[in-house]
PDB file of N, CA, C and O in Angstrom, chain B, residues numbered from 101:
ATOM      1  N   MET B 101      70.982 -93.364  11.743  1.00  0.00           N
ATOM      2  CA  MET B 101      71.645 -94.206  12.703  1.00  0.00           C
ATOM      3  C   MET B 101      70.750 -94.457  13.910  1.00  0.00           C
ATOM      4  O   MET B 101      70.634 -95.588  14.381  1.00  0.00           O
ATOM      5  N   TRP B 102      70.118 -93.397  14.409  1.00  0.00           N
ATOM      6  CA  TRP B 102      69.265 -93.559  15.592  1.00  0.00           C
ATOM      7  C   TRP B 102      68.063 -94.448  15.284  1.00  0.00           C
ATOM      8  O   TRP B 102      67.572 -95.176  16.146  1.00  0.00           O
ATOM      9  N   GLU B 103      67.595 -94.370  14.022  1.00  0.00           N
ATOM     10  CA  GLU B 103      66.472 -95.213  13.632  1.00  0.00           C
ATOM     11  C   GLU B 103      66.853 -96.681  13.743  1.00  0.00           C
ATOM     12  O   GLU B 103      66.051 -97.509  14.176  1.00  0.00           O
ATOM     13  N   ARG B 104      68.079 -96.996  13.350  1.00  0.00           N
ATOM     14  CA  ARG B 104      68.552 -98.379  13.435  1.00  0.00           C
ATOM     15  C   ARG B 104      68.641 -98.830  14.885  1.00  0.00           C
ATOM     16  O   ARG B 104      68.262 -99.956  15.208  1.00  0.00           O
ATOM     17  N   ILE B 105      69.129 -97.981  15.744  1.00  0.00           N
ATOM     18  CA  ILE B 105      69.240 -98.318  17.163  1.00  0.00           C
ATOM     19  C   ILE B 105      67.856 -98.521  17.767  1.00  0.00           C
ATOM     20  O   ILE B 105      67.647 -99.452  18.546  1.00  0.00           O
ATOM     21  N   ASP B 106      66.904 -97.649  17.411  1.00  0.00           N
ATOM     22  CA  ASP B 106      65.529 -97.808  17.906  1.00  0.00           C
ATOM     23  C   ASP B 106      64.932 -99.120  17.431  1.00  0.00           C
ATOM     24  O   ASP B 106      64.237 -99.797  18.190  1.00  0.00           O
ATOM     25  N   THR B 107      65.195 -99.488  16.181  1.00  0.00           N
ATOM     26  CA  THR B 107      64.680-100.739  15.636  1.00  0.00           C
ATOM     27  C   THR B 107      65.258-101.929  16.392  1.00  0.00           C
ATOM     28  O   THR B 107      64.532-102.863  16.734  1.00  0.00           O
ATOM     29  N   ILE B 108      66.535-101.898  16.647  1.00  0.00           N
ATOM     30  CA  ILE B 108      67.192-102.984  17.380  1.00  0.00           C
ATOM     31  C   ILE B 108      66.641-103.078  18.795  1.00  0.00           C
ATOM     32  O   ILE B 108      66.441-104.176  19.313  1.00  0.00           O
ATOM     33  N   ALA B 109      66.397-101.939  19.418  1.00  0.00           N
ATOM     34  CA  ALA B 109      65.901-101.936  20.795  1.00  0.00           C
ATOM     35  C   ALA B 109      64.510-102.565  20.901  1.00  0.00           C
ATOM     36  O   ALA B 109      64.152-103.099  21.950  1.00  0.00           O
ATOM     37  N   ARG B 110      63.729-102.506  19.823  1.00  0.00           N
ATOM     38  CA  ARG B 110      62.387-103.065  19.858  1.00  0.00           C
ATOM     39  C   ARG B 110      62.347-104.569  19.585  1.00  0.00           C
ATOM     40  O   ARG B 110      61.301-105.197  19.745  1.00  0.00           O
ATOM     41  N   LEU B 111      63.466-105.147  19.178  1.00  0.00           N
ATOM     42  CA  LEU B 111      63.500-106.591  18.895  1.00  0.00           C
ATOM     43  C   LEU B 111      63.509-107.392  20.195  1.00  0.00           C
ATOM     44  O   LEU B 111      63.961-106.898  21.228  1.00  0.00           O
ATOM     45  N   PRO B 112      63.017-108.613  20.145  1.00  0.00           N
ATOM     46  CA  PRO B 112      63.122-109.487  21.322  1.00  0.00           C
ATOM     47  C   PRO B 112      64.590-109.729  21.670  1.00  0.00           C
ATOM     48  O   PRO B 112      65.465-109.617  20.812  1.00  0.00           O
ATOM     49  N   ALA B 113      64.849-110.058  22.920  1.00  0.00           N
ATOM     50  CA  ALA B 113      66.221-110.212  23.408  1.00  0.00           C
ATOM     51  C   ALA B 113      67.013-111.226  22.601  1.00  0.00           C
ATOM     52  O   ALA B 113      68.187-110.990  22.315  1.00  0.00           O
ATOM     53  N   MET B 114      66.414-112.339  22.225  1.00  0.00           N
ATOM     54  CA  MET B 114      67.123-113.372  21.460  1.00  0.00           C
ATOM     55  C   MET B 114      67.548-112.853  20.092  1.00  0.00           C
ATOM     56  O   MET B 114      68.654-113.138  19.632  1.00  0.00           O
ATOM     57  N   ASP B 115      66.672-112.093  19.445  1.00  0.00           N
ATOM     58  CA  ASP B 115      67.014-111.535  18.146  1.00  0.00           C
ATOM     59  C   ASP B 115      68.137-110.508  18.265  1.00  0.00           C
ATOM     60  O   ASP B 115      69.030-110.447  17.420  1.00  0.00           O
ATOM     61  N   ARG B 116      68.081-109.702  19.325  1.00  0.00           N
ATOM     62  CA  ARG B 116      69.152-108.722  19.547  1.00  0.00           C
ATOM     63  C   ARG B 116      70.476-109.428  19.762  1.00  0.00           C
ATOM     64  O   ARG B 116      71.498-109.004  19.222  1.00  0.00           O
ATOM     65  N   ALA B 117      70.477-110.506  20.549  1.00  0.00           N
ATOM     66  CA  ALA B 117      71.710-111.259  20.799  1.00  0.00           C
ATOM     67  C   ALA B 117      72.250-111.849  19.499  1.00  0.00           C
ATOM     68  O   ALA B 117      73.459-111.838  19.266  1.00  0.00           O
ATOM     69  N   ALA B 118      71.366-112.359  18.663  1.00  0.00           N
ATOM     70  CA  ALA B 118      71.788-112.924  17.381  1.00  0.00           C
ATOM     71  C   ALA B 118      72.395-111.847  16.492  1.00  0.00           C
ATOM     72  O   ALA B 118      73.416-112.068  15.841  1.00  0.00           O
ATOM     73  N   MET B 119      71.757-110.676  16.469  1.00  0.00           N
ATOM     74  CA  MET B 119      72.292-109.579  15.655  1.00  0.00           C
ATOM     75  C   MET B 119      73.652-109.128  16.168  1.00  0.00           C
ATOM     76  O   MET B 119      74.559-108.857  15.381  1.00  0.00           O
ATOM     77  N   LEU B 120      73.792-109.048  17.484  1.00  0.00           N
ATOM     78  CA  LEU B 120      75.084-108.658  18.047  1.00  0.00           C
ATOM     79  C   LEU B 120      76.142-109.705  17.747  1.00  0.00           C
ATOM     80  O   LEU B 120      77.297-109.367  17.488  1.00  0.00           O
ATOM     81  N   GLY B 121      75.756-110.975  17.781  1.00  0.00           N
ATOM     82  CA  GLY B 121      76.695-112.039  17.446  1.00  0.00           C
ATOM     83  C   GLY B 121      77.159-111.949  16.001  1.00  0.00           C
ATOM     84  O   GLY B 121      78.338-112.141  15.706  1.00  0.00           O
ATOM     85  N   VAL B 122      76.232-111.658  15.110  1.00  0.00           N
ATOM     86  CA  VAL B 122      76.586-111.501  13.694  1.00  0.00           C
ATOM     87  C   VAL B 122      77.505-110.298  13.528  1.00  0.00           C
ATOM     88  O   VAL B 122      78.496-110.357  12.800  1.00  0.00           O
ATOM     89  N   ARG B 123      77.171-109.223  14.201  1.00  0.00           N
ATOM     90  CA  ARG B 123      77.999-108.009  14.105  1.00  0.00           C
ATOM     91  C   ARG B 123      79.407-108.262  14.640  1.00  0.00           C
ATOM     92  O   ARG B 123      80.393-107.821  14.049  1.00  0.00           O
ATOM     93  N   LEU B 124      79.493-108.977  15.763  1.00  0.00           N
ATOM     94  CA  LEU B 124      80.801-109.311  16.334  1.00  0.00           C
ATOM     95  C   LEU B 124      81.593-110.163  15.361  1.00  0.00           C
ATOM     96  O   LEU B 124      82.784-109.930  15.158  1.00  0.00           O
ATOM     97  N   TRP B 125      80.942-111.151  14.756  1.00  0.00           N
ATOM     98  CA  TRP B 125      81.616-112.017  13.792  1.00  0.00           C
ATOM     99  C   TRP B 125      82.129-111.203  12.602  1.00  0.00           C
ATOM    100  O   TRP B 125      83.259-111.408  12.159  1.00  0.00           O
ATOM    101  N   GLU B 126      81.324-110.295  12.086  1.00  0.00           N
ATOM    102  CA  GLU B 126      81.748-109.448  10.966  1.00  0.00           C
ATOM    103  C   GLU B 126      82.933-108.567  11.361  1.00  0.00           C
ATOM    104  O   GLU B 126      83.861-108.385  10.573  1.00  0.00           O
ATOM    105  N   ASP B 127      82.905-108.025  12.566  1.00  0.00           N
ATOM    106  CA  ASP B 127      84.020-107.200  13.041  1.00  0.00           C
ATOM    107  C   ASP B 127      85.298-108.020  13.174  1.00  0.00           C
ATOM    108  O   ASP B 127      86.381-107.546  12.833  1.00  0.00           O
ATOM    109  N   LEU B 128      85.173-109.237  13.665  1.00  0.00           N
ATOM    110  CA  LEU B 128      86.353-110.107  13.791  1.00  0.00           C
ATOM    111  C   LEU B 128      86.923-110.466  12.423  1.00  0.00           C
ATOM    112  O   LEU B 128      88.140-110.510  12.243  1.00  0.00           O
ATOM    113  N   LYS B 129      86.050-110.720  11.473  1.00  0.00           N
ATOM    114  CA  LYS B 129      86.530-111.009  10.117  1.00  0.00           C
ATOM    115  C   LYS B 129      87.252-109.799   9.536  1.00  0.00           C
ATOM    116  O   LYS B 129      88.297-109.946   8.901  1.00  0.00           O
ATOM    117  N   SER B 130      86.707-108.611   9.746  1.00  0.00           N
ATOM    118  CA  SER B 130      87.353-107.389   9.252  1.00  0.00           C
ATOM    119  C   SER B 130      88.716-107.187   9.897  1.00  0.00           C
ATOM    120  O   SER B 130      89.675-106.789   9.237  1.00  0.00           O
ATOM    121  N   LEU B 131      88.789-107.466  11.188  1.00  0.00           N
ATOM    122  CA  LEU B 131      90.060-107.345  11.894  1.00  0.00           C
ATOM    123  C   LEU B 131      91.075-108.346  11.353  1.00  0.00           C
ATOM    124  O   LEU B 131      92.247-108.008  11.184  1.00  0.00           O
ATOM    125  N   ALA B 132      90.641-109.566  11.082  1.00  0.00           N
ATOM    126  CA  ALA B 132      91.537-110.582  10.537  1.00  0.00           C
ATOM    127  C   ALA B 132      92.066-110.159   9.165  1.00  0.00           C
ATOM    128  O   ALA B 132      93.252-110.329   8.879  1.00  0.00           O
ATOM    129  N   VAL B 133      91.202-109.615   8.326  1.00  0.00           N
ATOM    130  CA  VAL B 133      91.632-109.145   7.008  1.00  0.00           C
ATOM    131  C   VAL B 133      92.654-108.021   7.158  1.00  0.00           C
ATOM    132  O   VAL B 133      93.641-107.979   6.423  1.00  0.00           O
ATOM    133  N   LEU B 134      92.430-107.128   8.086  1.00  0.00           N
ATOM    134  CA  LEU B 134      93.350-106.026   8.332  1.00  0.00           C
ATOM    135  C   LEU B 134      94.720-106.534   8.776  1.00  0.00           C
ATOM    136  O   LEU B 134      95.744-106.075   8.271  1.00  0.00           O
ATOM    137  N   VAL B 135      94.746-107.472   9.713  1.00  0.00           N
ATOM    138  CA  VAL B 135      96.008-108.008  10.226  1.00  0.00           C
ATOM    139  C   VAL B 135      96.764-108.761   9.131  1.00  0.00           C
ATOM    140  O   VAL B 135      97.981-108.627   9.011  1.00  0.00           O
ATOM    141  N   VAL B 136      96.052-109.545   8.340  1.00  0.00           N
ATOM    142  CA  VAL B 136      96.696-110.266   7.234  1.00  0.00           C
ATOM    143  C   VAL B 136      97.296-109.272   6.237  1.00  0.00           C
ATOM    144  O   VAL B 136      98.390-109.499   5.720  1.00  0.00           O
ATOM    145  N   GLY B 137      96.602-108.196   5.972  1.00  0.00           N
ATOM    146  CA  GLY B 137      97.137-107.159   5.090  1.00  0.00           C
ATOM    147  C   GLY B 137      98.396-106.525   5.648  1.00  0.00           C
ATOM    148  O   GLY B 137      99.355-106.280   4.915  1.00  0.00           O
ATOM    149  N   TRP B 138      98.392-106.259   6.951  1.00  0.00           N
ATOM    150  CA  TRP B 138      99.590-105.699   7.589  1.00  0.00           C
ATOM    151  C   TRP B 138     100.765-106.662   7.477  1.00  0.00           C
ATOM    152  O   TRP B 138     101.889-106.250   7.193  1.00  0.00           O
ATOM    153  N   GLN B 139     100.499-107.944   7.700  1.00  0.00           N
ATOM    154  CA  GLN B 139     101.571-108.934   7.616  1.00  0.00           C
ATOM    155  C   GLN B 139     102.140-109.001   6.204  1.00  0.00           C
ATOM    156  O   GLN B 139     103.355-109.079   6.022  1.00  0.00           O
ATOM    157  N   ALA B 140     101.274-108.970   5.220  1.00  0.00           N
ATOM    158  CA  ALA B 140     101.731-109.015   3.826  1.00  0.00           C
ATOM    159  C   ALA B 140     102.568-107.782   3.506  1.00  0.00           C
ATOM    160  O   ALA B 140     103.611-107.889   2.860  1.00  0.00           O
ATOM    161  N   ARG B 141     102.121-106.621   3.952  1.00  0.00           N
ATOM    162  CA  ARG B 141     102.873-105.388   3.691  1.00  0.00           C
ATOM    163  C   ARG B 141     104.251-105.435   4.345  1.00  0.00           C
ATOM    164  O   ARG B 141     105.241-105.044   3.726  1.00  0.00           O
ATOM    165  N   ALA B 142     104.327-105.905   5.581  1.00  0.00           N
ATOM    166  CA  ALA B 142     105.618-106.002   6.272  1.00  0.00           C
ATOM    167  C   ALA B 142     106.533-106.988   5.558  1.00  0.00           C
ATOM    168  O   ALA B 142     107.725-106.725   5.403  1.00  0.00           O
ATOM    169  N   ARG B 143     105.988-108.121   5.122  1.00  0.00           N
ATOM    170  CA  ARG B 143     106.779-109.128   4.420  1.00  0.00           C
ATOM    171  C   ARG B 143     107.305-108.570   3.095  1.00  0.00           C
ATOM    172  O   ARG B 143     108.468-108.785   2.755  1.00  0.00           O
ATOM    173  N   GLU B 144     106.460-107.859   2.347  1.00  0.00           N
ATOM    174  CA  GLU B 144     106.885-107.276   1.076  1.00  0.00           C
ATOM    175  C   GLU B 144     107.966-106.226   1.274  1.00  0.00           C
ATOM    176  O   GLU B 144     108.915-106.156   0.493  1.00  0.00           O
ATOM    177  N   ARG B 145     107.832-105.419   2.301  1.00  0.00           N
ATOM    178  CA  ARG B 145     108.848-104.390   2.556  1.00  0.00           C
ATOM    179  C   ARG B 145     110.168-105.016   2.969  1.00  0.00           C
ATOM    180  O   ARG B 145     111.228-104.540   2.562  1.00  0.00           O
ATOM    181  N   ASN B 146     110.124-106.068   3.766  1.00  0.00           N
ATOM    182  CA  ASN B 146     111.360-106.750   4.137  1.00  0.00           C
ATOM    183  C   ASN B 146     112.018-107.397   2.929  1.00  0.00           C
ATOM    184  O   ASN B 146     113.242-107.377   2.798  1.00  0.00           O
ATOM    185  N   HIS B 147     111.216-107.966   2.053  1.00  0.00           N
ATOM    186  CA  HIS B 147     111.759-108.568   0.837  1.00  0.00           C
ATOM    187  C   HIS B 147     112.395-107.488  -0.038  1.00  0.00           C
ATOM    188  O   HIS B 147     113.481-107.690  -0.581  1.00  0.00           O
ATOM    189  N   LEU B 148     111.738-106.369  -0.172  1.00  0.00           N
ATOM    190  CA  LEU B 148     112.265-105.257  -0.956  1.00  0.00           C
ATOM    191  C   LEU B 148     113.607-104.788  -0.405  1.00  0.00           C
ATOM    192  O   LEU B 148     114.519-104.476  -1.171  1.00  0.00           O
ATOM    193  N   ALA B 149     113.729-104.739   0.909  1.00  0.00           N
ATOM    194  CA  ALA B 149     114.976-104.280   1.539  1.00  0.00           C
ATOM    195  C   ALA B 149     116.134-105.236   1.268  1.00  0.00           C
ATOM    196  O   ALA B 149     117.295-104.829   1.312  1.00  0.00           O
ATOM    197  N   ARG B 150     115.830-106.506   0.987  1.00  0.00           N
ATOM    198  CA  ARG B 150     116.891-107.485   0.744  1.00  0.00           C
ATOM    199  C   ARG B 150     117.353-107.541  -0.708  1.00  0.00           C
ATOM    200  O   ARG B 150     118.327-108.231  -1.012  1.00  0.00           O
ATOM    201  N   LEU B 151     116.678-106.832  -1.612  1.00  0.00           N
ATOM    202  CA  LEU B 151     117.081-106.853  -3.014  1.00  0.00           C
ATOM    203  C   LEU B 151     118.410-106.132  -3.189  1.00  0.00           C
ATOM    204  O   LEU B 151     118.674-105.123  -2.536  1.00  0.00           O
ATOM    205  N   ASP B 152     119.246-106.665  -4.084  1.00  0.00           N
ATOM    206  CA  ASP B 152     120.525-105.989  -4.345  1.00  0.00           C
ATOM    207  C   ASP B 152     120.306-104.854  -5.349  1.00  0.00           C
ATOM    208  O   ASP B 152     119.223-104.714  -5.917  1.00  0.00           O
ATOM    209  N   ASP B 153     121.355-104.043  -5.558  1.00  0.00           N
ATOM    210  CA  ASP B 153     121.228-102.852  -6.399  1.00  0.00           C
ATOM    211  C   ASP B 153     120.857-103.194  -7.837  1.00  0.00           C
ATOM    212  O   ASP B 153     120.103-102.451  -8.466  1.00  0.00           O
ATOM    213  N   ARG B 154     121.367-104.300  -8.370  1.00  0.00           N
ATOM    214  CA  ARG B 154     121.038-104.700  -9.738  1.00  0.00           C
ATOM    215  C   ARG B 154     119.543-105.003  -9.861  1.00  0.00           C
ATOM    216  O   ARG B 154     118.892-104.583 -10.818  1.00  0.00           O
ATOM    217  N   MET B 155     119.017-105.725  -8.897  1.00  0.00           N
ATOM    218  CA  MET B 155     117.588-106.046  -8.930  1.00  0.00           C
ATOM    219  C   MET B 155     116.734-104.791  -8.775  1.00  0.00           C
ATOM    220  O   MET B 155     115.692-104.658  -9.417  1.00  0.00           O
ATOM    221  N   LEU B 156     117.176-103.885  -7.931  1.00  0.00           N
ATOM    222  CA  LEU B 156     116.437-102.629  -7.761  1.00  0.00           C
ATOM    223  C   LEU B 156     116.415-101.829  -9.055  1.00  0.00           C
ATOM    224  O   LEU B 156     115.386-101.261  -9.420  1.00  0.00           O
ATOM    225  N   ARG B 157     117.560-101.783  -9.757  1.00  0.00           N
ATOM    226  CA  ARG B 157     117.594-101.076 -11.044  1.00  0.00           C
ATOM    227  C   ARG B 157     116.634-101.727 -12.037  1.00  0.00           C
ATOM    228  O   ARG B 157     115.984-101.032 -12.817  1.00  0.00           O
ATOM    229  N   ASP B 158     116.543-103.051 -12.011  1.00  0.00           N
ATOM    230  CA  ASP B 158     115.648-103.763 -12.923  1.00  0.00           C
ATOM    231  C   ASP B 158     114.187-103.346 -12.736  1.00  0.00           C
ATOM    232  O   ASP B 158     113.423-103.298 -13.700  1.00  0.00           O
ATOM    233  N   VAL B 159     113.811-103.052 -11.520  1.00  0.00           N
ATOM    234  CA  VAL B 159     112.422-102.645 -11.275  1.00  0.00           C
ATOM    235  C   VAL B 159     112.266-101.132 -11.196  1.00  0.00           C
ATOM    236  O   VAL B 159     111.173-100.632 -10.929  1.00  0.00           O
ATOM    237  N   GLY B 160     113.342-100.413 -11.424  1.00  0.00           N
ATOM    238  CA  GLY B 160     113.270 -98.960 -11.487  1.00  0.00           C
ATOM    239  C   GLY B 160     113.280 -98.255 -10.140  1.00  0.00           C
ATOM    240  O   GLY B 160     112.733 -97.160 -10.006  1.00  0.00           O
ATOM    241  N   LEU B 161     113.903 -98.880  -9.137  1.00  0.00           N
ATOM    242  CA  LEU B 161     113.982 -98.273  -7.816  1.00  0.00           C
ATOM    243  C   LEU B 161     115.424 -98.002  -7.435  1.00  0.00           C
ATOM    244  O   LEU B 161     116.341 -98.657  -7.930  1.00  0.00           O
ATOM    245  N   SER B 162     115.618 -97.043  -6.563  1.00  0.00           N
ATOM    246  CA  SER B 162     116.953 -96.771  -6.032  1.00  0.00           C
ATOM    247  C   SER B 162     117.032 -97.301  -4.601  1.00  0.00           C
ATOM    248  O   SER B 162     116.018 -97.669  -4.008  1.00  0.00           O
ATOM    249  N   ARG B 163     118.219 -97.335  -4.068  1.00  0.00           N
ATOM    250  CA  ARG B 163     118.394 -97.774  -2.680  1.00  0.00           C
ATOM    251  C   ARG B 163     117.672 -96.812  -1.739  1.00  0.00           C
ATOM    252  O   ARG B 163     117.125 -97.237  -0.721  1.00  0.00           O
ATOM    253  N   ALA B 164     117.665 -95.518  -2.071  1.00  0.00           N
ATOM    254  CA  ALA B 164     116.970 -94.529  -1.232  1.00  0.00           C
ATOM    255  C   ALA B 164     115.462 -94.788  -1.228  1.00  0.00           C
ATOM    256  O   ALA B 164     114.815 -94.678  -0.187  1.00  0.00           O
ATOM    257  N   ASP B 165     114.905 -95.133  -2.391  1.00  0.00           N
ATOM    258  CA  ASP B 165     113.476 -95.471  -2.458  1.00  0.00           C
ATOM    259  C   ASP B 165     113.177 -96.661  -1.553  1.00  0.00           C
ATOM    260  O   ASP B 165     112.185 -96.676  -0.825  1.00  0.00           O
ATOM    261  N   THR B 166     114.044 -97.641  -1.615  1.00  0.00           N
ATOM    262  CA  THR B 166     113.863 -98.848  -0.814  1.00  0.00           C
ATOM    263  C   THR B 166     113.943 -98.529   0.673  1.00  0.00           C
ATOM    264  O   THR B 166     113.121 -99.006   1.455  1.00  0.00           O
ATOM    265  N   GLU B 167     114.907 -97.742   1.061  1.00  0.00           N
ATOM    266  CA  GLU B 167     115.055 -97.361   2.472  1.00  0.00           C
ATOM    267  C   GLU B 167     113.828 -96.611   2.973  1.00  0.00           C
ATOM    268  O   GLU B 167     113.334 -96.866   4.071  1.00  0.00           O
ATOM    269  N   ARG B 168     113.346 -95.685   2.155  1.00  0.00           N
ATOM    270  CA  ARG B 168     112.180 -94.890   2.550  1.00  0.00           C
ATOM    271  C   ARG B 168     110.959 -95.805   2.750  1.00  0.00           C
ATOM    272  O   ARG B 168     110.204 -95.642   3.708  1.00  0.00           O
ATOM    273  N   GLU B 169     110.778 -96.755   1.844  1.00  0.00           N
ATOM    274  CA  GLU B 169     109.639 -97.673   1.954  1.00  0.00           C
ATOM    275  C   GLU B 169     109.816 -98.616   3.131  1.00  0.00           C
ATOM    276  O   GLU B 169     108.861 -98.890   3.858  1.00  0.00           O
ATOM    277  N   TRP B 170     111.023 -99.113   3.322  1.00  0.00           N
ATOM    278  CA  TRP B 170     111.276-100.084   4.383  1.00  0.00           C
ATOM    279  C   TRP B 170     111.085 -99.487   5.776  1.00  0.00           C
ATOM    280  O   TRP B 170     110.691-100.190   6.707  1.00  0.00           O
ATOM    281  N   ARG B 171     111.362 -98.204   5.917  1.00  0.00           N
ATOM    282  CA  ARG B 171     111.264 -97.565   7.238  1.00  0.00           C
ATOM    283  C   ARG B 171     109.821 -97.219   7.634  1.00  0.00           C
ATOM    284  O   ARG B 171     109.572 -96.871   8.788  1.00  0.00           O
ATOM    285  N   LYS B 172     108.887 -97.306   6.711  1.00  0.00           N
ATOM    286  CA  LYS B 172     107.498 -97.020   7.051  1.00  0.00           C
ATOM    287  C   LYS B 172     106.965 -98.080   8.018  1.00  0.00           C
ATOM    288  O   LYS B 172     107.332 -99.250   7.906  1.00  0.00           O
ATOM    289  N   PRO B 173     106.118 -97.697   8.951  1.00  0.00           N
ATOM    290  CA  PRO B 173     105.474 -98.692   9.824  1.00  0.00           C
ATOM    291  C   PRO B 173     104.583 -99.611   8.995  1.00  0.00           C
ATOM    292  O   PRO B 173     104.091 -99.216   7.938  1.00  0.00           O
ATOM    293  N   PHE B 174     104.377-100.822   9.469  1.00  0.00           N
ATOM    294  CA  PHE B 174     103.612-101.813   8.714  1.00  0.00           C
ATOM    295  C   PHE B 174     102.168-101.373   8.460  1.00  0.00           C
ATOM    296  O   PHE B 174     101.562-101.801   7.478  1.00  0.00           O
ATOM    297  N   TRP B 175     101.620-100.541   9.313  1.00  0.00           N
ATOM    298  CA  TRP B 175     100.230-100.135   9.133  1.00  0.00           C
ATOM    299  C   TRP B 175     100.092 -98.979   8.165  1.00  0.00           C
ATOM    300  O   TRP B 175      98.975 -98.634   7.779  1.00  0.00           O
ATOM    301  N   TYR B 176     101.200 -98.368   7.759  1.00  0.00           N
ATOM    302  CA  TYR B 176     101.167 -97.226   6.873  1.00  0.00           C
ATOM    303  C   TYR B 176     101.248 -97.692   5.421  1.00  0.00           C
ATOM    304  O   TYR B 176     102.206 -98.371   5.053  1.00  0.00           O
ATOM    305  N   PRO B 177     100.271 -97.345   4.590  1.00  0.00           N
ATOM    306  CA  PRO B 177     100.285 -97.828   3.184  1.00  0.00           C
ATOM    307  C   PRO B 177     101.403 -97.222   2.367  1.00  0.00           C
ATOM    308  O   PRO B 177     101.538 -97.530   1.183  1.00  0.00           O
TER     309      PRO B 177
END
């Protein structure tokens, strides 16, 4: 890790700025993917909570299973 930092420190200022810009862009993309995943998980859990008992039996779940899953925070897998 320190070798990478030393290498970056030896680059000209413009190259360092470009590398930081690329790194920032990659971090923002990762954050966007994470947020989209959270939204999908929350939407799926809400949909699961709205299923009636017959539908839950069809997929092999009980109401207790559904409640336990629905109560999890969106960031928790």
